[in-house]
VEXDREN-2710 file (C-alpha; in Angstrom, 1 decimal):
% VEXDREN-2710
k/r/px/py/pz
1/MET/31.1/-34.9/-53.3
2/ASN/34.0/-36.4/-55.0
3/SER/34.9/-35.1/-58.5
4/THR/36.9/-36.5/-61.5
5/THR/38.2/-34.2/-64.5
6/ILE/39.0/-36.1/-67.8
7/SER/40.0/-34.6/-71.2
8/THR/38.9/-36.0/-74.5
9/ASP/39.1/-35.0/-78.3
10/PHE/35.2/-35.3/-78.8
11/LEU/32.5/-35.0/-76.1
12/VAL/29.3/-36.6/-77.3
13/VAL/26.2/-36.0/-75.0
14/GLY/23.2/-38.3/-75.9
15/SER/23.0/-41.9/-77.2
16/GLY/20.4/-42.1/-79.7
17/ALA/20.9/-42.6/-83.5
18/ALA/22.8/-38.8/-83.5
19/GLY/24.7/-39.5/-80.9
20/LEU/26.0/-43.0/-81.3
21/ASN/26.6/-42.3/-85.1
22/ALA/28.4/-39.0/-84.2
23/ALA/30.7/-41.2/-81.6
24/LEU/31.6/-43.7/-84.5
25/HIS/32.7/-41.1/-86.9
26/ALA/34.6/-39.0/-84.3
27/SER/36.7/-42.4/-83.2
28/ARG/38.2/-42.1/-86.4
29/TYR/39.9/-38.6/-85.5
30/GLY/40.5/-39.1/-81.8
31/ARG/39.3/-40.1/-78.3
32/VAL/35.4/-40.0/-77.6
33/SER/33.7/-39.5/-74.5
34/LEU/29.9/-40.6/-75.0
35/VAL/27.8/-39.6/-72.0
36/THR/24.1/-40.5/-71.5
37/LYS/21.5/-39.7/-69.1
38/SER/20.2/-43.1/-69.1
39/GLY/21.4/-46.5/-70.6
40/LEU/22.7/-46.8/-74.2
41/GLU/19.5/-48.3/-75.4
42/ASP/17.0/-45.8/-73.6
43/SER/16.4/-43.1/-76.5
44/SER/13.6/-41.6/-78.6
45/SER/15.6/-43.3/-81.5
46/TYR/15.2/-46.7/-79.7
47/TRP/11.6/-46.4/-79.7
48/ALA/11.1/-45.3/-83.3
49/GLN/8.7/-47.5/-85.2
50/GLY/8.5/-45.7/-88.4
51/GLY/11.6/-46.2/-90.6
52/ILE/14.2/-44.7/-92.6
53/ALA/13.3/-42.8/-95.6
54/ALA/16.1/-43.1/-98.5
55/VAL/16.1/-43.3/-102.2
56/LEU/17.4/-46.7/-103.1
57/LYS/15.7/-47.8/-106.2
58/GLY/15.7/-46.9/-109.8
59/ASP/12.2/-45.5/-110.2
60/ASP/12.6/-42.9/-107.1
61/THR/14.5/-39.9/-107.3
62/PHE/16.3/-37.5/-104.9
63/GLU/14.1/-34.6/-106.5
64/SER/10.8/-36.6/-105.7
65/HIS/12.1/-37.0/-102.0
66/ARG/13.4/-33.4/-101.8
67/GLU/9.8/-32.1/-103.0
68/ASP/7.8/-34.4/-100.7
69/THR/10.0/-32.9/-97.6
70/LEU/9.6/-29.5/-98.8
71/GLN/5.8/-30.0/-99.5
72/ALA/5.3/-31.2/-95.7
73/GLY/7.4/-28.3/-94.4
74/ARG/4.8/-25.9/-95.5
75/GLY/7.2/-23.2/-96.7
76/LEU/9.6/-23.0/-93.9
77/CYS/12.5/-25.9/-94.9
78/ASP/16.0/-25.0/-95.6
79/ARG/16.3/-26.2/-99.1
80/GLU/19.9/-26.6/-98.9
81/ALA/19.8/-28.8/-95.9
82/VAL/16.8/-30.8/-97.4
83/ASP/19.0/-31.4/-100.4
84/LEU/21.9/-32.7/-98.1
85/LEU/19.4/-34.8/-96.2
86/VAL/18.2/-36.6/-99.2
87/ARG/21.4/-37.0/-101.0
88/GLU/24.0/-37.5/-98.2
89/GLY/21.2/-39.8/-96.1
90/ALA/21.0/-42.3/-99.1
91/ARG/24.7/-42.8/-99.0
92/GLU/24.8/-43.3/-95.1
93/VAL/22.1/-45.9/-95.3
94/LYS/23.9/-47.7/-97.9
95/ARG/27.0/-47.7/-96.1
96/TYR/25.4/-49.3/-92.8
97/ILE/23.8/-51.7/-95.0
98/ASP/27.3/-52.6/-96.3
99/LEU/28.5/-52.9/-92.5
100/GLY/25.8/-55.5/-92.0
101/MET/22.7/-53.6/-90.5
102/ARG/19.8/-55.7/-91.6
103/PHE/16.5/-54.0/-93.2
104/ASP/13.3/-56.1/-93.9
105/GLU/13.4/-57.7/-97.3
106/THR/11.0/-59.6/-99.6
107/ASN/12.3/-62.3/-101.8
108/GLY/15.9/-60.9/-101.1
109/LYS/15.3/-57.2/-102.3
110/LEU/14.7/-54.4/-99.7
111/ASP/10.9/-54.1/-98.6
112/LEU/10.4/-50.4/-99.1
113/GLY/7.0/-49.1/-97.5
114/LEU/4.9/-46.2/-98.2
115/GLU/3.9/-43.6/-95.5
116/GLY/2.3/-40.4/-95.0
117/GLY/3.2/-37.6/-97.3
118/HIS/5.7/-39.6/-99.5
119/SER/4.8/-40.0/-103.4
120/ASN/7.1/-43.0/-103.5
121/ARG/7.7/-46.4/-101.3
122/ARG/11.3/-45.3/-100.0
123/VAL/10.9/-46.3/-96.3
124/LEU/13.3/-49.0/-94.9
125/HIS/12.0/-51.0/-91.8
126/ALA/13.6/-53.6/-89.8
127/ASN/11.6/-56.1/-87.8
128/GLY/8.4/-54.3/-89.0
129/ALA/7.8/-51.8/-86.6
130/ALA/10.8/-51.8/-84.4
131/THR/13.2/-49.8/-86.8
132/GLY/14.7/-47.7/-84.2
133/LYS/15.3/-50.7/-81.7
134/ALA/17.2/-52.3/-84.4
135/LEU/19.1/-49.5/-85.5
136/ILE/20.2/-48.7/-82.0
137/GLU/21.2/-52.0/-81.2
138/PHE/23.4/-52.3/-84.3
139/LEU/25.0/-49.0/-83.7
140/THR/25.6/-49.8/-80.0
141/LYS/27.4/-53.0/-80.9
142/LEU/29.7/-50.8/-83.0
143/VAL/30.4/-48.2/-80.3
144/LYS/31.2/-51.0/-77.9
145/ALA/33.5/-52.6/-80.2
146/GLU/35.5/-49.3/-80.6
147/GLU/38.5/-48.9/-78.1
148/ARG/38.4/-45.3/-78.6
149/ILE/35.2/-44.6/-77.4
150/THR/34.5/-44.4/-73.6
151/VAL/30.8/-44.7/-72.7
152/THR/29.3/-43.1/-69.6
153/GLU/25.6/-44.0/-68.7
154/GLN/23.6/-42.8/-66.1
155/ALA/25.2/-39.4/-66.1
156/PHE/23.0/-36.3/-66.0
157/VAL/25.1/-33.3/-67.7
158/TYR/24.1/-30.2/-65.8
159/GLU/26.4/-27.5/-67.2
160/LEU/28.4/-26.7/-70.3
161/PHE/31.8/-25.1/-70.0
162/ARG/32.0/-21.9/-71.8
163/ASN/35.3/-20.0/-72.0
164/GLU/34.0/-16.2/-71.6
165/LYS/37.1/-14.7/-73.4
166/GLU/36.8/-16.8/-76.5
167/GLY/33.1/-17.7/-76.4
168/ARG/33.9/-21.2/-76.8
169/CYS/32.3/-24.3/-75.5
170/GLN/35.0/-26.5/-73.9
171/GLY/33.2/-29.4/-72.3
172/ALA/30.9/-30.0/-69.6
173/ALA/30.1/-31.2/-66.0
174/ALA/27.7/-34.4/-65.2
175/TYR/26.7/-36.1/-62.1
176/LEU/26.9/-39.8/-62.2
177/TYR/23.8/-41.2/-60.6
178/ARG/25.2/-44.6/-59.7
179/GLU/28.3/-43.5/-58.2
180/GLN/27.0/-40.3/-56.7
181/GLU/30.2/-38.3/-58.0
182/LEU/30.7/-35.6/-60.6
183/LEU/32.4/-35.9/-63.7
184/GLN/34.2/-32.9/-65.4
185/ILE/34.8/-33.5/-69.3
186/GLU/37.1/-31.1/-70.9
187/SER/36.9/-31.1/-74.6
188/PRO/37.4/-28.9/-77.5
189/VAL/34.5/-30.4/-79.1
190/THR/31.2/-30.8/-77.7
191/LEU/28.4/-32.7/-79.7
192/LEU/24.7/-32.2/-78.1
193/ALA/22.4/-35.2/-79.2
194/THR/20.0/-35.1/-76.2
195/GLY/16.7/-35.4/-78.0
196/GLY/13.5/-33.4/-78.0
197/TYR/11.1/-32.0/-75.4
198/SER/7.9/-34.2/-76.2
199/GLY/8.1/-35.6/-72.8
200/LEU/6.7/-32.3/-71.5
201/PHE/3.5/-33.1/-72.7
202/GLN/0.9/-35.5/-70.9
203/ARG/0.6/-37.9/-73.8
204/SER/3.9/-38.8/-75.5
205/THR/5.3/-41.5/-77.8
206/ASN/8.7/-41.0/-76.3
207/PRO/10.4/-42.0/-73.0
208/HIS/9.8/-39.7/-70.0
209/THR/13.5/-38.5/-70.3
210/SER/12.7/-36.6/-73.4
211/THR/12.7/-33.5/-71.4
212/GLY/14.8/-31.0/-73.4
213/ASP/17.9/-31.0/-71.4
214/GLY/20.2/-30.1/-74.4
215/LEU/18.1/-27.0/-75.4
216/TRP/18.3/-25.2/-71.9
217/LEU/21.9/-26.1/-71.3
218/GLY/22.8/-24.7/-74.8
219/TYR/20.6/-21.6/-74.4
220/ASP/22.1/-21.0/-70.7
221/ILE/25.7/-20.4/-72.3
222/GLY/24.2/-18.4/-75.4
223/ALA/23.1/-21.0/-77.9
224/LYS/20.1/-19.6/-80.1
225/LEU/16.9/-21.6/-80.0
226/GLN/14.8/-21.7/-82.9
227/ASP/11.1/-23.0/-84.0
228/LEU/10.0/-24.1/-80.5
229/GLU/6.4/-23.5/-81.6
230/PHE/6.4/-26.5/-83.9
231/VAL/6.0/-29.5/-81.9
232/GLN/4.6/-32.7/-84.0
233/PHE/1.8/-34.8/-82.7
234/HIS/1.7/-38.1/-84.2
235/PRO/-1.9/-39.0/-85.5
236/THR/-2.3/-42.6/-84.3
237/ALA/-0.7/-43.1/-80.9
238/PHE/-2.7/-46.1/-78.8
239/TYR/-5.3/-44.7/-76.8
240/ALA/-5.8/-46.1/-73.1
241/SER/-8.1/-44.6/-70.3
242/ASP/-5.2/-44.7/-68.0
243/GLY/-3.3/-42.5/-70.1
244/SER/-0.6/-45.1/-71.3
245/THR/0.4/-45.0/-74.8
246/PHE/2.5/-46.2/-77.4
247/LEU/3.0/-45.4/-81.1
248/ILE/1.0/-47.1/-83.8
249/SER/3.6/-46.9/-86.8
250/GLU/2.6/-44.9/-89.8
251/ALA/3.5/-48.0/-92.0
252/VAL/0.2/-49.7/-90.8
253/ARG/-1.7/-47.0/-92.8
254/GLY/0.9/-47.4/-95.4
255/GLU/-0.6/-51.0/-95.6
256/GLY/-4.1/-49.8/-96.1
257/ALA/-5.5/-49.2/-92.5
258/GLN/-8.1/-46.5/-92.3
259/LEU/-9.5/-44.1/-89.8
260/TYR/-13.1/-44.1/-88.4
261/ASN/-14.9/-41.9/-86.2
262/GLU/-17.2/-43.2/-83.3
263/LYS/-20.1/-43.0/-85.5
264/GLY/-18.2/-45.6/-87.9
265/GLU/-17.8/-42.8/-90.6
266/ARG/-14.3/-42.7/-92.5
267/PHE/-13.3/-39.1/-92.4
268/MET/-9.8/-39.0/-94.1
269/ASN/-11.5/-39.9/-97.6
270/ALA/-12.1/-36.0/-98.0
271/TYR/-8.3/-35.5/-98.6
272/ASP/-6.2/-36.5/-101.7
273/GLN/-3.9/-38.6/-99.9
274/GLN/-6.5/-39.8/-97.5
275/GLU/-4.7/-41.6/-94.4
276/LEU/-1.3/-41.2/-95.9
277/ALA/-1.9/-37.2/-95.9
278/PRO/1.1/-35.5/-94.0
279/ARG/1.0/-36.0/-90.3
280/ASP/-0.1/-32.6/-89.3
281/VAL/-3.2/-32.9/-91.6
282/VAL/-4.2/-36.3/-90.2
283/SER/-3.6/-35.1/-86.4
284/ARG/-5.8/-32.2/-87.1
285/GLU/-8.5/-34.0/-88.5
286/ILE/-8.6/-36.8/-85.9
287/PHE/-8.6/-33.7/-83.3
288/ARG/-11.5/-32.3/-85.1
289/GLN/-13.4/-35.6/-84.9
290/ILE/-12.7/-35.8/-81.4
291/GLN/-13.9/-32.5/-80.6
292/LYS/-17.3/-33.6/-82.2
293/GLN/-17.8/-36.8/-80.1
294/GLU/-18.2/-38.3/-76.9
295/ASN/-14.9/-40.4/-77.2
296/ASP/-11.6/-39.2/-76.7
297/TYR/-10.2/-41.5/-79.5
298/VAL/-10.9/-42.7/-83.2
299/PHE/-10.5/-46.1/-84.4
300/LEU/-7.7/-47.2/-86.9
301/ASP/-9.3/-50.2/-88.6
302/VAL/-7.2/-53.2/-90.5
303/ARG/-10.2/-55.6/-90.4
304/HIS/-10.2/-55.6/-94.1
305/LEU/-6.5/-56.3/-94.6
306/ASP/-4.6/-59.7/-94.7
307/THR/-4.0/-60.0/-90.9
308/GLU/-1.6/-62.7/-91.3
309/LYS/0.5/-60.4/-93.7
310/LEU/0.2/-57.4/-90.8
311/ASP/1.5/-60.1/-88.3
312/ALA/4.4/-60.7/-90.5
313/HIS/5.4/-57.1/-90.6
314/PHE/4.4/-55.7/-87.3
315/PRO/4.6/-58.7/-84.9
316/THR/6.1/-56.6/-81.8
317/LEU/3.4/-53.6/-82.6
318/LEU/0.4/-55.9/-82.8
319/GLY/1.5/-58.0/-80.0
320/LYS/1.4/-54.9/-77.8
321/VAL/-2.1/-54.1/-79.5
322/LYS/-3.5/-57.7/-78.6
323/GLU/-2.1/-57.4/-74.8
324/GLN/-4.3/-54.3/-74.5
325/GLY/-7.4/-56.8/-75.2
326/ILE/-7.8/-55.5/-78.8
327/ASP/-8.7/-58.0/-81.4
328/ILE/-8.0/-56.4/-84.8
329/LYS/-9.9/-59.0/-86.7
330/ASN/-13.0/-57.9/-85.2
331/GLU/-12.7/-54.2/-83.8
332/GLY/-10.7/-51.1/-84.7
333/ILE/-7.6/-49.9/-82.6
334/PRO/-8.5/-46.7/-80.5
335/VAL/-6.0/-43.9/-81.4
336/ALA/-5.5/-40.4/-80.7
337/PRO/-2.8/-37.7/-81.5
338/ALA/0.3/-37.8/-79.0
339/ALA/3.3/-35.2/-78.8
340/HIS/6.1/-36.9/-80.8
341/TYR/8.6/-35.1/-82.3
342/CYS/10.1/-31.5/-81.7
343/ILE/11.0/-29.5/-84.6
344/GLY/12.5/-26.8/-82.7
345/GLY/15.9/-26.7/-81.2
346/LEU/19.3/-25.3/-81.1
347/ALA/19.9/-23.5/-84.4
348/THR/22.5/-25.2/-86.4
349/ASP/24.1/-24.3/-89.8
350/LEU/24.7/-27.4/-92.5
351/ASP/27.5/-28.6/-90.3
352/ALA/25.6/-28.7/-87.3
353/ARG/27.4/-25.9/-85.6
354/THR/25.3/-23.7/-83.1
355/ASN/26.5/-20.0/-82.9
356/ILE/28.7/-21.1/-80.1
357/LYS/32.1/-22.2/-81.1
358/GLY/33.0/-25.6/-80.3
359/LEU/29.3/-26.5/-79.5
360/TYR/27.4/-28.5/-82.1
361/ALA/24.1/-30.3/-82.1
362/CYS/22.2/-32.9/-84.2
363/GLY/19.1/-35.1/-84.2
364/GLU/15.9/-33.8/-82.5
365/VAL/17.8/-31.2/-80.1
366/ALA/18.7/-29.2/-83.3
367/ALA/16.7/-27.2/-85.6
368/THR/18.5/-27.8/-88.9
369/GLY/15.9/-26.4/-91.0
370/VAL/15.0/-29.7/-92.8
371/HIS/11.6/-30.0/-91.4
372/GLY/10.3/-26.7/-91.7
373/ALA/6.7/-26.4/-90.0
374/ASN/6.0/-30.0/-90.2
375/ARG/8.2/-33.2/-90.4
376/LEU/7.8/-35.7/-93.2
377/ALA/7.7/-39.2/-92.0
378/SER/10.6/-41.2/-91.4
379/ASN/13.1/-38.3/-92.1
380/SER/14.2/-38.1/-88.4
381/LEU/16.8/-41.1/-88.2
382/LEU/17.9/-40.0/-91.5
383/GLU/18.7/-36.4/-90.1
384/CYS/20.5/-38.0/-87.2
385/LEU/22.9/-39.9/-89.6
386/VAL/23.5/-37.0/-91.8
387/PHE/24.1/-34.3/-89.5
388/SER/25.9/-36.2/-86.9
389/LYS/28.4/-37.2/-89.6
390/ARG/28.7/-33.6/-91.0
391/ALA/29.3/-32.4/-87.4
392/VAL/32.4/-34.6/-86.9
393/GLN/33.5/-34.0/-90.3
394/HIS/33.6/-30.2/-89.5
395/ALA/34.7/-30.4/-85.7
396/SER/37.9/-32.6/-86.7
397/SER/39.1/-29.9/-88.5
398/ILE/38.9/-27.1/-85.8
399/GLU/42.1/-26.2/-83.9
400/LYS/42.4/-28.0/-80.6
401/LYS/43.2/-25.5/-78.1
402/PRO/44.4/-26.6/-74.4
403/PRO/40.8/-26.2/-72.3
404/GLU/40.4/-23.8/-69.7
405/SER/40.2/-25.2/-66.2
406/PHE/36.8/-24.8/-64.8
407/SER/35.1/-25.5/-61.1
408/THR/31.8/-26.2/-60.5
409/ASP/29.5/-26.8/-57.5
410/PHE/26.6/-29.2/-57.3
411/ARG/24.7/-30.9/-54.5
412/ILE/21.1/-32.7/-54.1
413/ARG/18.5/-32.0/-51.6
414/GLU/16.5/-35.1/-51.7
415/GLU/13.5/-33.1/-50.1
416/GLY/13.1/-31.5/-53.5
417/SER/12.2/-34.7/-55.4
418/GLU/8.4/-34.3/-54.4
419/ALA/8.2/-30.7/-55.6
420/PHE/10.2/-31.3/-58.7
421/THR/7.7/-34.3/-59.6
422/ALA/4.7/-31.8/-59.0
423/LEU/6.2/-29.0/-61.3
424/GLN/6.7/-31.6/-64.0
425/GLN/3.2/-32.8/-63.9
426/GLU/2.0/-28.9/-63.7
427/ILE/3.9/-28.0/-66.8
428/SER/2.7/-31.0/-69.0
429/GLU/-0.7/-30.2/-68.0
430/VAL/-0.4/-26.4/-69.0
431/LEU/1.5/-27.3/-72.2
432/SER/-0.9/-30.1/-73.0
433/ARG/-4.3/-27.8/-72.4
434/HIS/-2.9/-24.8/-74.0
435/ALA/-0.1/-25.6/-76.4
436/GLY/-1.1/-28.8/-78.0
437/ILE/-2.6/-29.5/-81.5
438/GLN/-4.7/-26.0/-81.3
439/ARG/-3.5/-23.0/-79.6
440/SER/-5.3/-19.7/-79.3
441/ARG/-4.0/-16.3/-77.6
442/LYS/-6.0/-16.4/-74.7
443/GLY/-4.8/-19.9/-73.9
444/LEU/-1.3/-19.3/-74.4
445/GLU/-1.3/-15.9/-72.5
446/GLN/-2.8/-18.1/-69.7
447/ALA/-0.1/-20.6/-70.1
448/ALA/2.6/-17.7/-70.3
449/GLU/1.4/-16.3/-66.9
450/ARG/1.4/-19.6/-65.1
451/CYS/5.1/-20.3/-66.3
452/ARG/5.9/-16.7/-65.0
453/ALA/4.3/-17.6/-61.6
454/LEU/6.1/-20.9/-61.9
455/ARG/9.6/-19.3/-62.4
456/LYS/8.9/-17.1/-59.3
457/GLN/8.3/-20.2/-57.2
458/LEU/11.7/-21.5/-58.1
459/SER/14.5/-21.9/-55.7
460/ASP/17.3/-19.7/-56.0
461/GLU/20.0/-22.3/-55.5
462/GLN/22.2/-22.3/-58.6
463/SER/23.9/-25.7/-58.1
464/GLU/21.4/-28.0/-56.6
465/TYR/20.2/-30.8/-58.9
466/PHE/16.2/-30.2/-58.5
467/ALA/16.7/-26.6/-58.8
468/ILE/18.7/-26.8/-61.8
469/ARG/16.4/-29.1/-63.6
470/SER/13.3/-27.1/-62.6
471/ARG/14.7/-23.9/-64.0
472/GLY/15.5/-25.8/-67.3
473/LEU/12.0/-27.2/-67.5
474/VAL/10.3/-23.8/-66.7
475/GLN/12.4/-21.9/-69.0
476/LEU/11.8/-24.2/-71.9
477/ALA/8.2/-24.5/-71.2
478/GLY/8.0/-20.7/-71.2
479/LEU/9.7/-20.3/-74.6
480/VAL/7.6/-22.9/-76.4
481/VAL/4.5/-20.7/-75.3
482/LEU/6.2/-17.4/-76.1
483/SER/7.2/-19.0/-79.6
484/ALA/3.5/-20.1/-80.2
485/LEU/2.2/-16.7/-79.1
486/GLN/4.6/-14.9/-81.6
487/ARG/3.7/-16.9/-84.7
488/GLU/0.1/-15.4/-85.5
489/GLU/-0.7/-17.6/-88.1
490/SER/-1.6/-21.4/-88.7
491/ARG/1.3/-23.2/-90.5
492/GLY/2.0/-26.9/-90.3
493/VAL/1.9/-28.7/-86.8
494/HIS/1.3/-25.0/-85.4
495/ILE/-2.4/-24.4/-85.4
496/ARG/-3.9/-21.1/-84.0
497/THR/-7.7/-20.9/-83.8
498/ASP/-7.5/-17.2/-83.7
499/PHE/-5.2/-16.9/-86.9
500/PRO/-6.5/-20.2/-88.8
501/GLU/-4.7/-19.1/-92.1
502/CYS/-1.1/-19.4/-93.3
503/SER/0.6/-16.1/-93.7
504/SER/2.7/-14.6/-96.5
505/ALA/5.9/-14.6/-94.3
506/SER/8.4/-17.2/-94.0
507/GLU/10.2/-16.1/-91.0
508/HIS/11.6/-18.2/-87.8
509/ILE/10.9/-17.3/-84.4
510/ALA/14.3/-17.6/-82.5
511/PHE/15.4/-16.7/-79.1
512/LEU/18.8/-15.8/-77.3
513/LYS/19.2/-15.6/-73.8
514/SER/18.7/-11.9/-72.5
515/VAL/17.2/-10.1/-69.3
516/GLU/14.3/-9.0/-71.9
517/HIS/13.2/-12.9/-72.5
518/SER/14.1/-13.9/-68.6
519/GLU/11.6/-11.2/-67.5
520/ALA/8.8/-12.2/-70.2
521/LEU/8.9/-15.6/-68.9
END
């Protein structure tokens, strides 16, 4: 297989909000190579409906945004990281507004929405429930206009290069799907912005490409993983009997939509914040209602609201609902929780550094500490902007040493495709059944045993495409299960039926690659 080697000052892997923003900032300091597994506009960020939370008006405060974030995080947030998020995030949002990013307005003023867990209207939207799409299109336009950024699409990064003598990451190897060639990228700075792993679950609001590649890539060269047990399920994903789903934005509840069970009973009015309680609370209550009834969904009702106003705010979203045969004027929208956001990831500091020199992580692939045990609505795009910028600011100051030469082997056996697809399906079934909204020791131990069995069935080939991906998926799924087993409490999005109370401890569960963990999985 043909192979090409290039050198660059910054390697960015991933093309969501974090990756694009990192590439733009890095282009001020040198040459940037941006590599993405699919296309520039195919990411979880592109699908994001909620918005961007930022303190932009006089009666709101950074302290209020910080406290809302800490409250949602259930005692596991890094307070310093949260403070950076709310303060630097507002500045970064203002910067993009000045550059021409258009957010929704009413009478010439920013139309700030209210979402779950927020005590003030501070959420910006673009084109109603298409904020992520608008932001990614805006950032993509800027990236394409920057001559110092080289974009490589349809490229699967299968290995990170580590200089064993210095313990430093010095680039990566990728397989180019279209060209069927290899690309080796030598770089003193590698920034992973590859997204989360919610695509490992059967029902997910994110694209199928959200398989956690960046986590196992980093883990394989010694990077620390943290908080993998915390997978946030969005409360209101459209429910279809064929398993298809899409997000019903939190902003719809912000405008007054209400939740009802199949008996027509409203159930969130038992909580102080009602339908606008934090996501872990709403998802957990919907799950409880579903367990008590015949249907696998509840209803989001907007019949009492001004439908013309809703159509103006959420044209694309309500259009998709209509395509499903739902008349919102006369019936409720069937919804159920779906895997939406992964709080865990590569452990990073305030500058997005992992424990491996030269390796940075930002966005959903990273565990920055800002979300704790439950992410506050519309903080994720903000996190992408803040920590991708901080990563570049730090990385721009490191010494640019000549990279070591690396050799890599790679091949594809097409006959492995069918087995890989079957493996994906089994992993999604195992995680959805035993590591979903509610977990128990019995279920998690069954899941761990299945992951161990799957691991034993894997090919020994170290350089074959499907073997590489299979090892990564099984390894990551096993660590998610092991994390959930070790957290013997219920906190935020992690609910254990056998440990229903929140403990007084506030420790994080983390993993470094070792023989012990390999054997445990």
